[in-house]
C-alpha positions in Angstrom: 10.6 16.6 16.3 10.5 12.8 16.2 6.8 12.8 15.4 7.4 15.0 12.4 10.2 12.8 11.2 8.0 9.7 11.5 5.2 11.0 9.3 7.7 12.5 6.8 9.5 9.2 6.4 6.2 7.3 6.1 4.7 9.7 3.6 7.9 9.4 1.6 7.4 5.6 1.5 3.8 5.9 0.5 4.7 8.4 -2.1 6.8 5.9 -3.9 5.1 4.6 -7.0 2.9 1.5 -6.3 3.3 1.5 -2.5 -0.3 2.4 -1.8 -1.5 0.1 -4.6 0.3 -2.9 -3.0 -1.3 -2.1 0.4 -4.7 -1.7 -1.3 -4.4 -5.1 -3.1 -3.5 -6.8 0.2 -6.3 -5.3 2.2 -8.6 -8.4 2.0 -6.3 -11.4 2.0 -2.8 -12.8 1.5 -1.6 -12.8 -2.1 1.3 -14.4 -3.9 4.0 -12.4 -5.7 2.6 -13.6 -9.1 -0.9 -12.7 -8.1 0.2 -9.2 -7.1 1.9 -8.9 -10.5 -1.2 -10.0 -12.3 -3.5 -7.6 -10.4 -1.3 -4.6 -10.7 1.0 -5.0 -13.7 4.0 -3.9 -11.7 7.3 -5.1 -13.0 8.9 -7.9 -10.9 11.9 -5.7 -9.8 9.7 -2.8 -8.7 7.3 -5.1 -6.9 10.1 -6.9 -5.1 11.6 -3.5 -4.1 8.2 -2.2 -2.8 7.4 -5.4 -0.9 10.9 -5.1 0.7 10.4 -1.5 1.7 6.9 -2.1 3.0 8.2 -5.1 4.9 11.0 -3.1 6.5 8.4 -0.5 7.5 6.4 -3.2 9.2 3.4 -2.9 6.9 3.7 -6.2 4.9 4.9 -9.7 5.9 5.1 -13.1 4.3 3.1 -15.9 5.8 4.1 -19.6 6.0 2.9 -20.3 2.5 5.1 -17.5 1.0 2.2 -15.2 0.4 2.2 -11.6 1.3 -0.2 -10.1 3.8 -0.6 -7.0 5.8 0.6 -6.8 9.4 -1.5 -5.3 12.1 0.0 -1.9 11.2 -0.7 -2.6 7.5 -4.3 -3.4 8.3 -4.6 -0.1 10.1 -3.2 1.7 7.1 -5.6 -0.2 4.8 -8.5 1.1 6.9 -7.2 4.6 6.4 -6.9 4.1 2.6 -10.5 2.7 2.6 -11.7 5.9 4.3 -9.8 7.9 1.7 -11.5 5.9 -1.0 -14.9 6.6 0.5 -14.1 10.3 0.6 -12.9 10.3 -3.0 -16.1 8.5 -4.1 -18.3 11.0 -2.2 -16.3 14.0 -3.5 -16.5 12.7 -7.1 -12.7 12.7 -7.3 -11.3 11.0 -10.4 -8.3 11.3 -12.6 -10.4 13.3 -15.0 -11.2 16.0 -12.4 -8.7 18.2 -10.5 -9.3 19.1 -6.9 -10.1 22.8 -6.4 
């Protein structure tokens, strides 16, 4: 099914290391490449690759000042990540505790 393929492809993108972190960092405002590097510690080559992949997927774009920002679809995704964050906080999920 086409719908199954879409979610599978998108989950594969989000499963790539740093993809969700980049979306999370862009949730509030446009950020330069160097600012993203400082906030995340991602190597330049990996960050460039992730931004390219997220751009191809229609999640991230560059504005006129060469800063990266979320597209409309990216903002929708950020809202979903925000809800996941709220769930994790309520559930007490941390890297120190495994889910049952």
